[in-house]
N, C-alpha and C positions, 0 to 999 in steps of 0.2 A: 441410493444416498446423493447429495448436494455438491456440485462444481465446485473444486473450488477454486473462486471468482470473488472478488470485493467487489459489487456493483457501488462504483462510485454517486451514493448521491447530491451532483449537486446539481440544484432545486431553486428555480427562483425564487423562493413561499413551499411555509409550512407542508401545507396539509397536500402541495405537487408532491415532494418528498416523500408524506406517508403514504402515498398512493404506488407511486415509483416502489417504495421497498416492501409491500404487500404484497406487488406483480412477484417481484423477482424470488422473496424468499424465498416458496416451494421448490426453488432452482439451485437456488448457491447458498455458497455457505458464509456470505461474510457483506455488511453493510458499510460502506466508507462516506465518514462525516469529515468534510473538507473544511476548513478554515473563515470559509467565507458563509456559509451557511451558519454552523458555529457561532462567528461572531453575528450574523444577523440578530437570534432564537436563542443562541446559549443553553442551557442544560434543558430545556424544552423540551428542543428539537433531537433531542434522545432519545427521552421517554418519550414524543408521539409515535418517532419510527422504531422504536423496540416495541411498544402495540404489544400484542399478542404475537407479535413474530419471531420465531425461534432461531437467528441467524445470531453467529459473532458483531459486535463492533468494533471497527476498524476505526478511530479516532486519529484523523491526519490534516496536524494540528503542526506539523513541524520549529519545533520549537527551537528557540535560537537564542542565544542570552548567555549573564552571565552564570556560574552553576548559581549561587543562590536563588535565583527568581526562575530560572527553570527548574529549580525544585519545588519554591514554591509552588507554580503553575502545574508542572507534574501532582504535585500530594492534591491541588484543590479539581484536577480531575479525575483523576483514580477514585473520588468517593461517585461515580458515572456508571462505573464499571467496565469500560470498554477492556475485550481481549489484549488490542494493540495500540498502543500509543507513540508517532514519532516523533524525531528531535533528529535537528542535520547534526549528522556526521562534524563536520567542519564547526562546532561546536566546539569540541578538544573534547578530551580524555578525561576531565575533571568534570564536566557539564552533561556528559553520558553517562559518565557515574552516579549523577547526583539527582535526571532523573531517574534511575534505575533502585537509587534507597528511597526516591522518595513515593516510589508506587510498587511495591514492590507484587503485588497482585496483576497487575500488566506488564505481557511483552513491551518492552522499549523494540524500538522498530529503527536503528540507524537510516538515517538519509541519506546517500552515498552522493551521488555528479544528478540532478535532474534528468530528468528524458528526455527535456524538451532542449538542453544541450549537446552544441558536436565540438567539436577538437575544435574547434575554431571562434566560439565563441566562449567555449573555456577556459582559451586561451587571454582571451579578448579583457578575461577578470582578473587575470594576470597570478591563476592559476597553473601548474606546471601539467602536462599533460601528455601522453596523450588523452584524453576522455578513461580510458581502460586500467592507463597505470591510475591516474590518480581513481579511481574510482576501490581497485586494491588496494592498495595505502589508508586510503578511510576509512574501508571496512575493515582492515585486520586491528587500528585500533580502537573501533567502534566496537567489535566484538572483545580487545582486551580491557575495556571499561565496562563490559557488562551487559553490553545489548546479546538481547537475545535473535532479533532477527534484523534484516540488511533490504534492503530497497534501492533495488539498481534495476539497468535496462536487461531483456531478456540476451542484449547480446554479454555480458557480462556473468548471467550466474553460470555458468560452468566451472570457471578459472574462479569464479570467486568460493568456489564448494570447494573448489582442490586447496587451496588457504586457509578455510574455516570452520572445514570439517563437516558430519552431516546433522549438526544436533539444532544447525541454526535457521531460520525461517527466512527464507528467498518470498521477495515480494517483488513482485516487475510490473511497476504500471507500464504505458505504452505499447500495447498488445491491440492490435486490430485485426478482427477477421479480415481474413484474404479480400482483398474491393476494397476497405474500406477506406475513408476518406484520413490522410493522418494529421488532422486542425494542426497541433503546437507541435507534437512530437517530432522529435529528430532522430531517435536511437526505440525502433521497433519492431515487432515481429507475431505473426499468427497466432492464437493462446498454444494452439497444435505442438508449434517451436519451442515456444516460452515453457510447456511443461519438457519436453523434449528435453532439453537443454537443463531443467534442474528446478524450477520455479516452483516454490510449495505453491504460491498464492498470486492470482492473476488480479490488475487492479483492472476493470474492465469500467467508461463513461459514457462517454459518446455516443458509439456504437447501441448500447443498449436504450439507452435513457431519453435519446431522439429516434430513436422508429417509434413509428407509430403506436405499437404493443409492445409495452416495458418487459414486460413477462412474457411474453412468443419469443422475444427475443436477447432474455436470456436461457430461455426452454432450450433453444437453438446452438446456442453457443457449446451447453452442458453434453445435449446430446452428438455434438460434434467430438465432442472432446471421449464421452464414453465410446462414438463406433470408433477413436484412432487407438481408443486402450491406454487413454492416459489419466494422469492422475490418480489412480488407484491408490496409489502408495505416497499420497502427501498427509503429510501429518496436518494432525487437526491443529488449525488456531480459533 
């Protein structure tokens, strides 16, 4: 069984993206295409990454605009059949609902507070904190507007699960194997910790894609999760 990991394919070019996706596909459930790669290559990168790989596609565009614009954007990318598409919960209930209505076959995932922000950084943006409170407010708003998934740090998963119930997919960036560099992430946890907290899908990027052998790195994290007995009950995305 593939591990509940979404590998962030933040590659410098489309050929590298395809190579990374093929290397990790036997070990993980999902590959994630972010804004930079999608803007550089457009829909072609989706077709190339999919290839013969039997993995789910997570399109991480973090849409954030007026409802009409987000509706049109979500409708445009829905034809690519992503399993997940991100929007910013801070765009408000009407915007989230517009994305949900425009892409009914895609699970809309609302991004709460970016995992690069700590309490001090959040306060400087003018958002009332601490981060855990802001995450909770945005999560409840998003689910009430029809989002079926939430993106939050591993630190907030357990409390959000209590707020929104068992049917919402919890996606956690900021996942780093023990000893790995945090990079630009502020609120982090190990894969085992994130799944133990109740996450359904772990986003892992640089610890896998910057390894000398991305396929082996993905396999190693997947094996660690199996040894810990984690992830066996996660829902399919």
